N, CA, C and O atoms as CSV, one atom per row, in Angstrom:
chain,resi,resn,atom,element,x,y,z
A,1,MET,N,N,0.847,-1.176,0.034
A,1,MET,CA,C,0.014,0.009,-0.013
A,1,MET,C,C,0.872,1.235,0.001
A,1,MET,O,O,1.819,1.294,0.785
A,2,SER,N,N,0.603,2.205,-0.808
A,2,SER,CA,C,1.373,3.400,-0.884
A,2,SER,C,C,1.194,4.251,0.362
A,2,SER,O,O,0.170,4.150,1.039
A,3,SER,N,N,2.152,5.067,0.666
A,3,SER,CA,C,2.080,5.895,1.860
A,3,SER,C,C,0.955,6.925,1.811
A,3,SER,O,O,0.379,7.227,2.856
A,4,SER,N,N,0.614,7.482,0.637
A,4,SER,CA,C,-0.453,8.424,0.519
A,4,SER,C,C,-1.812,7.735,0.759
A,4,SER,O,O,-2.715,8.297,1.379
A,5,LEU,N,N,-1.919,6.499,0.243
A,5,LEU,CA,C,-3.123,5.728,0.488
A,5,LEU,C,C,-3.295,5.344,1.952
A,5,LEU,O,O,-4.411,5.353,2.472
A,6,GLN,N,N,-2.191,5.008,2.618
A,6,GLN,CA,C,-2.198,4.762,4.055
A,6,GLN,C,C,-2.620,6.006,4.847
A,6,GLN,O,O,-3.416,5.901,5.781
A,7,ARG,N,N,-2.105,7.153,4.490
A,7,ARG,CA,C,-2.515,8.385,5.179
A,7,ARG,C,C,-3.977,8.738,5.007
A,7,ARG,O,O,-4.612,9.224,5.942
A,8,ILE,N,N,-4.514,8.502,3.835
A,8,ILE,CA,C,-5.986,8.749,3.512
A,8,ILE,C,C,-6.752,7.765,4.401
A,8,ILE,O,O,-7.706,8.160,5.072
A,9,SER,N,N,-6.352,6.500,4.417
A,9,SER,CA,C,-7.079,5.491,5.179
A,9,SER,C,C,-7.073,5.842,6.621
A,9,SER,O,O,-8.102,5.745,7.291
A,10,LEU,N,N,-5.929,6.252,7.127
A,10,LEU,CA,C,-5.785,6.628,8.567
A,10,LEU,C,C,-6.670,7.859,8.817
A,10,LEU,O,O,-7.355,7.912,9.838
A,11,ALA,N,N,-6.673,8.842,7.918
A,11,ALA,CA,C,-7.498,10.025,8.117
A,11,ALA,C,C,-8.959,9.695,8.182
A,11,ALA,O,O,-9.699,10.200,9.026
A,12,VAL,N,N,-9.379,8.801,7.237
A,12,VAL,CA,C,-10.778,8.372,7.224
A,12,VAL,C,C,-11.126,7.672,8.474
A,12,VAL,O,O,-12.158,7.954,9.083
A,13,LEU,N,N,-10.283,6.752,8.883
A,13,LEU,CA,C,-10.537,5.997,10.142
A,13,LEU,C,C,-10.565,6.916,11.341
A,13,LEU,O,O,-11.400,6.748,12.230
A,14,ALA,N,N,-9.692,7.860,11.380
A,14,ALA,CA,C,-9.668,8.840,12.532
A,14,ALA,C,C,-10.979,9.698,12.499
A,14,ALA,O,O,-11.562,10.020,13.534
A,15,GLY,N,N,-11.395,10.038,11.276
A,15,GLY,CA,C,-12.689,10.798,11.153
A,15,GLY,C,C,-13.833,10.013,11.669
A,15,GLY,O,O,-14.655,10.555,12.407
A,16,PHE,N,N,-13.940,8.723,11.314
A,16,PHE,CA,C,-15.048,7.871,11.758
A,16,PHE,C,C,-14.988,7.722,13.273
A,16,PHE,O,O,-16.023,7.767,13.938
A,17,ALA,N,N,-13.755,7.538,13.845
A,17,ALA,CA,C,-13.629,7.346,15.293
A,17,ALA,C,C,-14.050,8.648,15.975
A,17,ALA,O,O,-14.711,8.605,17.013
A,18,GLY,N,N,-13.689,9.789,15.425
A,18,GLY,CA,C,-14.089,11.044,16.025
A,18,GLY,C,C,-15.594,11.226,16.008
A,18,GLY,O,O,-16.193,11.632,17.004
A,19,VAL,N,N,-16.182,10.935,14.906
A,19,VAL,CA,C,-17.673,11.064,14.819
A,19,VAL,C,C,-18.376,10.085,15.776
A,19,VAL,O,O,-19.363,10.437,16.423
A,20,ALA,N,N,-17.844,8.832,15.857
A,20,ALA,CA,C,-18.442,7.911,16.800
A,20,ALA,C,C,-18.303,8.370,18.224
A,20,ALA,O,O,-19.249,8.281,19.007
A,21,LEU,N,N,-17.144,8.855,18.566
A,21,LEU,CA,C,-16.932,9.345,19.955
A,21,LEU,C,C,-17.777,10.562,20.224
A,21,LEU,O,O,-18.311,10.702,21.324
A,22,ALA,N,N,-17.916,11.443,19.264
A,22,ALA,CA,C,-18.720,12.678,19.468
A,22,ALA,C,C,-20.165,12.298,19.660
A,22,ALA,O,O,-20.856,12.860,20.509
A,23,ALA,N,N,-20.641,11.309,18.845
A,23,ALA,CA,C,-22.043,10.888,18.989
A,23,ALA,C,C,-22.291,10.291,20.350
A,23,ALA,O,O,-23.331,10.575,20.944
A,24,CYS,N,N,-21.380,9.466,20.890
A,24,CYS,CA,C,-21.585,8.869,22.168
A,24,CYS,C,C,-21.580,9.942,23.253
A,24,CYS,O,O,-22.419,9.903,24.153
A,25,GLY,N,N,-20.669,10.884,23.189
A,25,GLY,CA,C,-20.637,11.976,24.145
A,25,GLY,C,C,-21.843,12.822,24.036
A,25,GLY,O,O,-22.363,13.275,25.055
A,26,GLY,N,N,-22.329,13.066,22.837
A,26,GLY,CA,C,-23.522,13.884,22.586
A,26,GLY,C,C,-24.730,13.320,23.200
A,26,GLY,O,O,-25.568,14.055,23.723
A,27,GLU,N,N,-24.858,11.960,23.154
A,27,GLU,CA,C,-25.990,11.336,23.753
A,27,GLU,C,C,-26.018,11.486,25.282
A,27,GLU,O,O,-27.052,11.763,25.891
A,28,GLN,N,N,-24.845,11.290,25.860
A,28,GLN,CA,C,-24.719,11.517,27.323
A,28,GLN,C,C,-24.959,12.944,27.714
A,28,GLN,O,O,-25.593,13.234,28.729
A,29,GLU,N,N,-24.434,13.850,26.882
A,29,GLU,CA,C,-24.635,15.254,27.163
A,29,GLU,C,C,-26.108,15.662,27.019
A,29,GLU,O,O,-26.652,16.430,27.812
A,30,ALA,N,N,-26.732,15.098,25.946
A,30,ALA,CA,C,-28.141,15.424,25.664
A,30,ALA,C,C,-29.042,14.901,26.817
A,30,ALA,O,O,-30.011,15.549,27.214
A,31,THR,N,N,-28.690,13.738,27.317
A,31,THR,CA,C,-29.458,13.180,28.392
A,31,THR,C,C,-29.371,13.978,29.641
A,31,THR,O,O,-30.370,14.276,30.295
A,32,SER,N,N,-28.114,14.331,29.974
A,32,SER,CA,C,-27.955,15.102,31.230
A,32,SER,C,C,-28.477,16.554,31.070
A,32,SER,O,O,-28.987,17.156,32.015
A,33,SER,N,N,-28.326,17.096,29.826
A,33,SER,CA,C,-28.871,18.458,29.577
A,33,SER,C,C,-30.393,18.429,29.665
A,33,SER,O,O,-31.001,19.313,30.269
A,34,SER,N,N,-30.999,17.426,29.070
A,34,SER,CA,C,-32.474,17.413,29.083
A,34,SER,C,C,-33.018,17.224,30.494
A,34,SER,O,O,-34.043,17.788,30.878
A,35,GLU,N,N,-32.265,16.381,31.273
A,35,GLU,CA,C,-32.743,16.178,32.647
A,35,GLU,C,C,-32.585,17.470,33.431
A,35,GLU,O,O,-33.439,17.815,34.247
A,36,THR,N,N,-31.515,18.170,33.189
A,36,THR,CA,C,-31.308,19.500,33.908
A,36,THR,C,C,-32.380,20.471,33.463
A,36,THR,O,O,-32.952,21.195,34.279
A,37,SER,N,N,-32.667,20.489,32.104
A,37,SER,CA,C,-33.645,21.444,31.601
A,37,SER,C,C,-35.034,21.150,32.220
A,37,SER,O,O,-35.737,22.060,32.659
A,38,ALA,N,N,-35.399,19.879,32.240
A,38,ALA,CA,C,-36.698,19.538,32.824
A,38,ALA,C,C,-36.790,19.999,34.233
A,38,ALA,O,O,-37.805,20.560,34.646
A,39,ALA,N,N,-35.734,19.771,34.993
A,39,ALA,CA,C,-35.801,20.177,36.418
A,39,ALA,C,C,-35.863,21.729,36.442
A,39,ALA,O,O,-36.611,22.298,37.236
A,40,THR,N,N,-35.111,22.384,35.608
A,40,THR,CA,C,-35.134,23.852,35.621
A,40,THR,C,C,-36.444,24.430,35.234
A,40,THR,O,O,-36.893,25.423,35.806
A,41,ILE,N,N,-37.093,23.788,34.221
A,41,ILE,CA,C,-38.379,24.343,33.730
A,41,ILE,C,C,-39.426,24.167,34.842
A,41,ILE,O,O,-40.158,25.112,35.138
A,42,SER,N,N,-39.514,22.971,35.468
A,42,SER,CA,C,-40.524,22.836,36.479
A,42,SER,C,C,-40.267,23.678,37.722
A,42,SER,O,O,-41.205,23.978,38.460
A,43,GLU,N,N,-39.056,24.054,37.962
A,43,GLU,CA,C,-38.758,24.835,39.112
A,43,GLU,C,C,-38.694,26.333,38.819
A,43,GLU,O,O,-38.406,27.105,39.734
A,44,ASN,N,N,-38.937,26.762,37.642
A,44,ASN,CA,C,-38.781,28.108,37.155
A,44,ASN,C,C,-40.053,28.889,37.573
A,44,ASN,O,O,-41.137,28.598,37.068
A,45,PRO,N,N,-39.933,29.873,38.484
A,45,PRO,CA,C,-41.138,30.678,38.879
A,45,PRO,C,C,-41.524,31.636,37.818
A,45,PRO,O,O,-42.611,32.204,37.919
A,46,ASN,N,N,-40.726,31.880,36.785
A,46,ASN,CA,C,-41.082,32.795,35.698
A,46,ASN,C,C,-41.605,32.054,34.519
A,46,ASN,O,O,-41.829,32.663,33.473
A,47,ALA,N,N,-41.812,30.781,34.627
A,47,ALA,CA,C,-42.388,30.009,33.467
A,47,ALA,C,C,-43.736,30.556,33.104
A,47,ALA,O,O,-44.444,31.118,33.939
A,48,SER,N,N,-44.095,30.384,31.822
A,48,SER,CA,C,-45.407,30.845,31.342
A,48,SER,C,C,-46.466,30.013,31.884
A,48,SER,O,O,-46.267,28.814,32.077
A,49,VAL,N,N,-47.631,30.593,32.157
A,49,VAL,CA,C,-48.705,29.908,32.694
A,49,VAL,C,C,-49.789,29.762,31.583
A,49,VAL,O,O,-50.087,30.743,30.902
A,50,VAL,N,N,-50.361,28.594,31.398
A,50,VAL,CA,C,-51.376,28.407,30.452
A,50,VAL,C,C,-52.698,28.891,31.003
A,50,VAL,O,O,-53.083,28.536,32.117
A,51,GLY,N,N,-53.417,29.727,30.199
A,51,GLY,CA,C,-54.702,30.290,30.691
A,51,GLY,C,C,-55.792,29.224,30.772
A,51,GLY,O,O,-55.721,28.159,30.159
A,52,GLY,N,N,-56.770,29.564,31.538
A,52,GLY,CA,C,-57.962,28.634,31.700
A,52,GLY,C,C,-58.792,29.179,32.859
A,52,GLY,O,O,-58.478,30.200,33.470
A,53,PRO,N,N,-59.832,28.468,33.116
A,53,PRO,CA,C,-60.712,28.976,34.196
A,53,PRO,C,C,-59.960,28.906,35.523
A,53,PRO,O,O,-59.155,28.004,35.751
A,54,LYS,N,N,-60.236,29.865,36.381
A,54,LYS,CA,C,-59.659,29.906,37.677
A,54,LYS,C,C,-60.450,29.052,38.608
A,54,LYS,O,O,-61.627,29.316,38.851
A,55,PRO,N,N,-59.817,28.012,39.145
A,55,PRO,CA,C,-60.554,27.082,40.037
A,55,PRO,C,C,-60.917,27.811,41.333
A,55,PRO,O,O,-60.195,28.706,41.773
A,56,VAL,N,N,-62.014,27.432,41.922
A,56,VAL,CA,C,-62.499,27.986,43.161
A,56,VAL,C,C,-61.799,27.252,44.256
A,56,VAL,O,O,-61.840,26.022,44.300
A,57,SER,N,N,-61.136,27.989,45.171
A,57,SER,CA,C,-60.431,27.375,46.294
A,57,SER,C,C,-61.209,27.699,47.539
A,57,SER,O,O,-62.095,28.554,47.530
A,58,PRO,N,N,-60.866,26.992,48.645
A,58,PRO,CA,C,-61.569,27.303,49.883
A,58,PRO,C,C,-61.369,28.727,50.359
A,58,PRO,O,O,-62.186,29.219,51.138
A,59,THR,N,N,-60.319,29.412,49.927
A,59,THR,CA,C,-60.070,30.770,50.447
A,59,THR,C,C,-60.610,31.784,49.399
A,59,THR,O,O,-60.739,32.963,49.728
A,60,THR,N,N,-60.911,31.387,48.218
A,60,THR,CA,C,-61.427,32.355,47.182
A,60,THR,C,C,-62.772,31.830,46.738
A,60,THR,O,O,-62.912,30.626,46.522
A,61,SER,N,N,-63.757,32.678,46.594
A,61,SER,CA,C,-65.089,32.274,46.145
A,61,SER,C,C,-65.451,33.101,44.968
A,61,SER,O,O,-64.912,34.184,44.741
A,62,VAL,N,N,-66.369,32.575,44.224
A,62,VAL,CA,C,-66.908,33.304,43.045
A,62,VAL,C,C,-67.525,34.614,43.468
A,62,VAL,O,O,-67.578,35.565,42.688
A,63,ALA,N,N,-68.000,34.669,44.717
A,63,ALA,CA,C,-68.662,35.876,45.221
A,63,ALA,C,C,-67.552,37.000,45.242
A,63,ALA,O,O,-67.868,38.173,45.040
A,64,ASP,N,N,-66.293,36.638,45.482
A,64,ASP,CA,C,-65.181,37.593,45.466
A,64,ASP,C,C,-65.079,38.171,44.066
A,64,ASP,O,O,-64.867,39.373,43.913
A,65,ASP,N,N,-65.228,37.325,43.020
A,65,ASP,CA,C,-65.108,37.780,41.657
A,65,ASP,C,C,-66.321,38.689,41.249
A,65,ASP,O,O,-66.220,39.500,40.328
A,66,HIS,N,N,-67.383,38.529,41.920
A,66,HIS,CA,C,-68.590,39.292,41.655
A,66,HIS,C,C,-68.957,40.105,42.937
A,66,HIS,O,O,-70.046,39.969,43.496
A,67,ALA,N,N,-67.987,40.957,43.369
A,67,ALA,CA,C,-68.178,41.692,44.556
A,67,ALA,C,C,-69.416,42.600,44.398
A,67,ALA,O,O,-69.682,43.179,43.345
A,68,GLY,N,N,-70.168,42.682,45.551
A,68,GLY,CA,C,-71.356,43.427,45.583
A,68,GLY,C,C,-72.634,42.715,45.270
A,68,GLY,O,O,-73.728,43.268,45.383
A,69,HIS,N,N,-72.468,41.412,44.853
A,69,HIS,CA,C,-73.586,40.556,44.601
A,69,HIS,C,C,-73.829,39.696,45.803
A,69,HIS,O,O,-72.897,39.149,46.392
A,70,THR,N,N,-75.136,39.571,46.185
A,70,THR,CA,C,-75.495,38.785,47.306
A,70,THR,C,C,-75.426,37.330,46.947
A,70,THR,O,O,-75.966,36.940,45.912
A,71,GLN,N,N,-74.773,36.483,47.765
A,71,GLN,CA,C,-74.772,35.082,47.507
A,71,GLN,C,C,-75.892,34.421,48.295
A,71,GLN,O,O,-76.052,34.711,49.480
A,72,CYS,N,N,-76.638,33.579,47.702
A,72,CYS,CA,C,-77.739,32.891,48.273
A,72,CYS,C,C,-77.669,31.391,48.388
A,72,CYS,O,O,-78.633,30.680,48.103
A,73,GLY,N,N,-76.530,30.928,48.805
A,73,GLY,CA,C,-76.312,29.479,48.988
A,73,GLY,C,C,-75.890,28.794,47.715
A,73,GLY,O,O,-75.356,29.429,46.806
A,74,ILE,N,N,-76.131,27.469,47.642
A,74,ILE,CA,C,-75.696,26.684,46.503
A,74,ILE,C,C,-76.807,25.780,46.041
A,74,ILE,O,O,-77.764,25.545,46.780
A,75,THR,N,N,-76.700,25.262,44.822
A,75,THR,CA,C,-77.624,24.245,44.238
A,75,THR,C,C,-76.771,23.291,43.477
A,75,THR,O,O,-75.587,23.528,43.238
A,76,LYS,N,N,-77.413,22.168,43.084
A,76,LYS,CA,C,-76.690,21.192,42.363
A,76,LYS,C,C,-76.670,21.630,40.925
A,76,LYS,O,O,-77.653,22.140,40.388
A,77,GLY,N,N,-75.448,21.403,40.275
A,77,GLY,CA,C,-75.260,21.702,38.862
A,77,GLY,C,C,-74.926,20.467,38.123
A,77,GLY,O,O,-74.831,19.411,38.749
A,78,PRO,N,N,-74.726,20.508,36.757
A,78,PRO,CA,C,-74.451,19.339,36.012
A,78,PRO,C,C,-73.106,18.727,36.386
A,78,PRO,O,O,-72.935,17.520,36.219
A,79,ASP,N,N,-72.142,19.506,36.885
A,79,ASP,CA,C,-70.770,18.973,37.257
A,79,ASP,C,C,-70.431,19.345,38.693
A,79,ASP,O,O,-69.254,19.508,39.015
A,80,GLY,N,N,-71.423,19.484,39.565
A,80,GLY,CA,C,-71.072,19.804,40.959
A,80,GLY,C,C,-71.926,21.012,41.427
A,80,GLY,O,O,-72.862,21.449,40.758
A,81,SER,N,N,-71.557,21.498,42.568
A,81,SER,CA,C,-72.319,22.538,43.168
A,81,SER,C,C,-72.124,23.880,42.427
A,81,SER,O,O,-71.045,24.201,41.930
A,82,LEU,N,N,-73.240,24.645,42.386
A,82,LEU,CA,C,-73.194,26.000,41.806
A,82,LEU,C,C,-73.627,27.001,42.832
A,82,LEU,O,O,-74.594,26.751,43.552
A,83,ARG,N,N,-72.958,28.125,42.935
A,83,ARG,CA,C,-73.351,29.208,43.816
A,83,ARG,C,C,-74.464,30.033,43.196
A,83,ARG,O,O,-74.486,30.270,41.988
A,84,ILE,N,N,-75.344,30.447,44.006
A,84,ILE,CA,C,-76.522,31.302,43.508
A,84,ILE,C,C,-76.150,32.717,43.928
A,84,ILE,O,O,-75.924,33.017,45.100
A,85,LEU,N,N,-76.100,33.551,42.930
A,85,LEU,CA,C,-75.779,34.993,43.145
A,85,LEU,C,C,-76.787,35.913,42.580
A,85,LEU,O,O,-77.128,35.795,41.403
A,86,ILE,N,N,-77.318,36.885,43.403
A,86,ILE,CA,C,-78.260,37.854,42.907
A,86,ILE,C,C,-77.445,38.843,42.149
A,86,ILE,O,O,-76.553,39.484,42.706
A,87,LEU,N,N,-77.741,38.981,40.864
A,87,LEU,CA,C,-76.983,39.901,39.999
A,87,LEU,C,C,-77.612,41.262,39.848
A,87,LEU,O,O,-76.916,42.258,39.650
A,88,GLN,N,N,-78.903,41.309,39.937
A,88,GLN,CA,C,-79.695,42.623,39.728
A,88,GLN,C,C,-81.006,42.571,40.365
A,88,GLN,O,O,-81.624,41.509,40.434
A,89,GLY,N,N,-81.468,43.684,40.843
A,89,GLY,CA,C,-82.874,43.745,41.369
A,89,GLY,C,C,-83.037,43.423,42.768
A,89,GLY,O,O,-82.088,43.020,43.440
A,90,ASP,N,N,-84.249,43.591,43.256
A,90,ASP,CA,C,-84.598,43.300,44.628
A,90,ASP,C,C,-85.426,42.040,44.668
A,90,ASP,O,O,-86.640,42.041,44.459
A,91,VAL,N,N,-84.701,40.944,44.951
A,91,VAL,CA,C,-85.385,39.603,44.975
A,91,VAL,C,C,-84.860,38.898,46.151
A,91,VAL,O,O,-83.707,39.127,46.518
A,92,SER,N,N,-85.645,38.019,46.806
A,92,SER,CA,C,-85.240,37.353,48.059
A,92,SER,C,C,-84.448,36.068,47.669
A,92,SER,O,O,-84.643,35.469,46.611
A,93,CYS,N,N,-83.563,35.706,48.586
A,93,CYS,CA,C,-82.792,34.505,48.474
A,93,CYS,C,C,-83.722,33.271,48.378
A,93,CYS,O,O,-83.466,32.347,47.605
A,94,ASP,N,N,-84.791,33.279,49.171
A,94,ASP,CA,C,-85.776,32.149,49.086
A,94,ASP,C,C,-86.268,31.974,47.709
A,94,ASP,O,O,-86.305,30.841,47.228
A,95,THR,N,N,-86.662,33.042,47.009
A,95,THR,CA,C,-87.199,32.973,45.653
A,95,THR,C,C,-86.161,32.406,44.684
A,95,THR,O,O,-86.453,31.490,43.915
A,96,VAL,N,N,-84.999,32.937,44.729
A,96,VAL,CA,C,-83.965,32.535,43.723
A,96,VAL,C,C,-83.456,31.042,44.025
A,96,VAL,O,O,-83.043,30.311,43.125
A,97,GLN,N,N,-83.518,30.677,45.295
A,97,GLN,CA,C,-83.125,29.271,45.614
A,97,GLN,C,C,-84.171,28.299,45.063
A,97,GLN,O,O,-83.824,27.249,44.524
A,98,GLN,N,N,-85.478,28.659,45.203
A,98,GLN,CA,C,-86.499,27.772,44.612
A,98,GLN,C,C,-86.407,27.661,43.104
A,98,GLN,O,O,-86.525,26.559,42.567
A,99,VAL,N,N,-86.199,28.769,42.399
A,99,VAL,CA,C,-86.043,28.776,40.994
A,99,VAL,C,C,-84.810,28.044,40.559
A,99,VAL,O,O,-84.855,27.257,39.614
A,100,ALA,N,N,-83.692,28.289,41.237
A,100,ALA,CA,C,-82.398,27.642,40.938
A,100,ALA,C,C,-82.508,26.115,41.109
A,100,ALA,O,O,-81.983,25.357,40.294
A,101,THR,N,N,-83.166,25.690,42.134
A,101,THR,CA,C,-83.329,24.259,42.378
A,101,THR,C,C,-84.160,23.564,41.253
A,101,THR,O,O,-83.871,22.425,40.887
A,102,GLN,N,N,-85.214,24.277,40.702
A,102,GLN,CA,C,-85.991,23.784,39.602
A,102,GLN,C,C,-85.183,23.789,38.278
A,102,GLN,O,O,-85.276,22.878,37.455
A,103,TYR,N,N,-84.357,24.909,38.121
A,103,TYR,CA,C,-83.671,25.063,36.811
A,103,TYR,C,C,-82.408,24.215,36.749
A,103,TYR,O,O,-82.052,23.755,35.664
A,104,SER,N,N,-81.742,23.995,37.817
A,104,SER,CA,C,-80.374,23.383,37.740
A,104,SER,C,C,-80.316,22.055,37.021
A,104,SER,O,O,-79.329,21.794,36.333
A,105,PRO,N,N,-81.341,21.181,37.142
A,105,PRO,CA,C,-81.241,19.937,36.342
A,105,PRO,C,C,-81.337,20.203,34.817
A,105,PRO,O,O,-80.913,19.367,34.019
A,106,LYS,N,N,-81.880,21.341,34.425
A,106,LYS,CA,C,-82.092,21.683,33.019
A,106,LYS,C,C,-80.920,22.404,32.385
A,106,LYS,O,O,-80.905,22.589,31.168
A,107,ILE,N,N,-79.924,22.824,33.182
A,107,ILE,CA,C,-78.790,23.655,32.737
A,107,ILE,C,C,-78.046,22.909,31.595
A,107,ILE,O,O,-77.673,23.489,30.575
A,108,ALA,N,N,-77.855,21.589,31.831
A,108,ALA,CA,C,-77.016,20.846,30.850
A,108,ALA,C,C,-77.590,20.782,29.417
A,108,ALA,O,O,-76.890,20.392,28.482
A,109,THR,N,N,-78.884,21.172,29.258
A,109,THR,CA,C,-79.428,21.194,27.883
A,109,THR,C,C,-78.864,22.342,27.039
A,109,THR,O,O,-78.814,22.284,25.810
A,110,GLY,N,N,-78.439,23.393,27.763
A,110,GLY,CA,C,-77.873,24.565,27.110
A,110,GLY,C,C,-78.917,25.360,26.358
A,110,GLY,O,O,-78.574,26.229,25.557
A,111,GLN,N,N,-80.209,25.073,26.605
A,111,GLN,CA,C,-81.303,25.764,25.919
A,111,GLN,C,C,-81.997,26.710,26.920
A,111,GLN,O,O,-81.998,26.437,28.120
A,112,PRO,N,N,-82.581,27.805,26.442
A,112,PRO,CA,C,-83.320,28.672,27.304
A,112,PRO,C,C,-84.558,27.867,27.853
A,112,PRO,O,O,-85.175,27.069,27.147
A,113,GLN,N,N,-84.863,28.128,29.122
A,113,GLN,CA,C,-85.998,27.448,29.773
A,113,GLN,C,C,-86.807,28.523,30.493
A,113,GLN,O,O,-86.273,29.548,30.916
A,114,GLN,N,N,-88.078,28.270,30.619
A,114,GLN,CA,C,-88.954,29.094,31.491
A,114,GLN,C,C,-89.238,28.272,32.815
A,114,GLN,O,O,-89.749,27.152,32.793
A,115,VAL,N,N,-88.884,28.891,33.896
A,115,VAL,CA,C,-89.104,28.235,35.178
A,115,VAL,C,C,-89.812,29.206,36.142
A,115,VAL,O,O,-89.265,30.235,36.538
A,116,SER,N,N,-91.004,28.847,36.484
A,116,SER,CA,C,-91.797,29.670,37.423
A,116,SER,C,C,-91.874,31.129,37.010
A,116,SER,O,O,-91.827,32.020,37.858
A,117,GLY,N,N,-91.990,31.370,35.745
A,117,GLY,CA,C,-92.128,32.770,35.288
A,117,GLY,C,C,-90.783,33.465,35.013
A,117,GLY,O,O,-90.757,34.623,34.596
A,118,TRP,N,N,-89.684,32.766,35.243
A,118,TRP,CA,C,-88.345,33.286,35.062
A,118,TRP,C,C,-87.810,32.732,33.750
A,118,TRP,O,O,-88.030,31.563,33.432
A,119,GLN,N,N,-87.083,33.595,32.957
A,119,GLN,CA,C,-86.399,33.117,31.778
A,119,GLN,C,C,-84.972,32.721,32.155
A,119,GLN,O,O,-84.207,33.576,32.601
A,120,CYS,N,N,-84.592,31.458,31.990
A,120,CYS,CA,C,-83.292,30.982,32.371
A,120,CYS,C,C,-82.585,30.402,31.180
A,120,CYS,O,O,-83.206,29.807,30.299
A,121,GLY,N,N,-81.268,30.578,31.156
A,121,GLY,CA,C,-80.460,30.004,30.120
A,121,GLY,C,C,-79.003,30.256,30.362
A,121,GLY,O,O,-78.615,30.754,31.420
A,122,PRO,N,N,-78.174,29.909,29.367
A,122,PRO,CA,C,-76.702,30.103,29.474
A,122,PRO,C,C,-76.435,31.634,29.612
A,122,PRO,O,O,-77.154,32.476,29.075
A,123,SER,N,N,-75.407,31.910,30.330
A,123,SER,CA,C,-75.038,33.288,30.646
A,123,SER,C,C,-73.860,33.767,29.746
A,123,SER,O,O,-72.977,32.989,29.383
A,124,GLU,N,N,-73.887,35.018,29.421
A,124,GLU,CA,C,-72.753,35.638,28.695
A,124,GLU,C,C,-71.860,36.419,29.593
A,124,GLU,O,O,-70.879,37.006,29.136
A,125,THR,N,N,-72.176,36.446,30.893
A,125,THR,CA,C,-71.359,37.151,31.903
A,125,THR,C,C,-70.187,36.173,32.347
A,125,THR,O,O,-70.380,34.985,32.608
A,126,ALA,N,N,-68.961,36.798,32.402
A,126,ALA,CA,C,-67.804,36.015,32.777
A,126,ALA,C,C,-67.987,35.489,34.128
A,126,ALA,O,O,-68.420,36.207,35.029
A,127,GLY,N,N,-67.653,34.186,34.315
A,127,GLY,CA,C,-67.766,33.547,35.599
A,127,GLY,C,C,-69.130,33.050,36.034
A,127,GLY,O,O,-69.264,32.462,37.107
A,128,ILE,N,N,-70.149,33.281,35.207
A,128,ILE,CA,C,-71.513,32.869,35.486
A,128,ILE,C,C,-71.896,31.834,34.431
A,128,ILE,O,O,-71.918,32.134,33.238
A,129,LEU,N,N,-72.195,30.629,34.872
A,129,LEU,CA,C,-72.561,29.513,33.942
A,129,LEU,C,C,-73.928,29.771,33.256
A,129,LEU,O,O,-74.085,29.661,32.040
A,130,ALA,N,N,-74.880,30.114,34.108
A,130,ALA,CA,C,-76.280,30.355,33.661
A,130,ALA,C,C,-76.876,31.419,34.509
A,130,ALA,O,O,-76.409,31.705,35.611
A,131,SER,N,N,-77.979,32.039,33.953
A,131,SER,CA,C,-78.665,33.045,34.680
A,131,SER,C,C,-80.142,32.972,34.436
A,131,SER,O,O,-80.574,32.391,33.440
A,132,CYS,N,N,-80.935,33.546,35.321
A,132,CYS,CA,C,-82.351,33.621,35.196
A,132,CYS,C,C,-82.760,35.082,35.427
A,132,CYS,O,O,-82.195,35.763,36.283
A,133,SER,N,N,-83.723,35.544,34.672
A,133,SER,CA,C,-84.198,36.908,34.831
A,133,SER,C,C,-85.733,36.961,34.716
A,133,SER,O,O,-86.367,36.145,34.047
A,134,LYS,N,N,-86.290,37.970,35.409
A,134,LYS,CA,C,-87.649,38.244,35.429
A,134,LYS,C,C,-87.814,39.732,35.669
A,134,LYS,O,O,-87.530,40.225,36.761
A,135,GLY,N,N,-88.273,40.451,34.648
A,135,GLY,CA,C,-88.325,41.968,34.804
A,135,GLY,C,C,-86.947,42.476,34.935
A,135,GLY,O,O,-86.060,42.173,34.137
A,136,ASP,N,N,-86.764,43.313,36.033
A,136,ASP,CA,C,-85.391,43.879,36.291
A,136,ASP,C,C,-84.617,43.091,37.353
A,136,ASP,O,O,-83.632,43.555,37.928
A,137,GLN,N,N,-85.124,41.864,37.578
A,137,GLN,CA,C,-84.400,40.985,38.554
A,137,GLN,C,C,-83.606,39.922,37.780
A,137,GLN,O,O,-84.049,39.392,36.762
A,138,GLU,N,N,-82.408,39.639,38.318
A,138,GLU,CA,C,-81.639,38.544,37.684
A,138,GLU,C,C,-80.771,37.927,38.763
A,138,GLU,O,O,-80.246,38.598,39.652
A,139,PHE,N,N,-80.643,36.561,38.633
A,139,PHE,CA,C,-79.662,35.891,39.435
A,139,PHE,C,C,-78.831,34.948,38.516
A,139,PHE,O,O,-79.237,34.612,37.403
A,140,GLY,N,N,-77.712,34.564,39.014
A,140,GLY,CA,C,-76.768,33.753,38.267
A,140,GLY,C,C,-76.322,32.516,39.054
A,140,GLY,O,O,-76.337,32.472,40.284
A,141,LEU,N,N,-75.939,31.553,38.292
A,141,LEU,CA,C,-75.362,30.309,38.881
A,141,LEU,C,C,-73.896,30.218,38.460
A,141,LEU,O,O,-73.598,30.272,37.267
A,142,ALA,N,N,-73.006,30.084,39.385
A,142,ALA,CA,C,-71.570,30.197,39.139
A,142,ALA,C,C,-70.893,28.948,39.826
A,142,ALA,O,O,-71.307,28.500,40.896
A,143,PRO,N,N,-69.859,28.436,39.160
A,143,PRO,CA,C,-69.133,27.301,39.788
A,143,PRO,C,C,-68.396,27.739,41.063
A,143,PRO,O,O,-67.743,26.921,41.711
């Protein structure tokens, strides 16, 4: 074999060896880097937060989100309890509780319903799932 052919063969072999070693090192580095990144991301207090509904916690209530509205207890909803809030007008909690109890099983239909002279249906007010109105009186049902 000529010396120039030997040099080319050695250069090619050295190149393959370098690529193979770099690839092995890259895998180890990638694994340790990704593990570090995952830990850093989950521990990062400045990480972006995905938007969505704000869950109700024991220390925060929907009534806080609708300050100034009278809360009249709870009723059963399609996915759990709903808070009954007087949104407008002079109406008693007893009245809205009775209407809410009759209407709550019908909420899941998503269709307007008439209940004891009240027009009830899905609400367009933020944080209110459904509402019922009669004249200038209105109450809402909120998670």
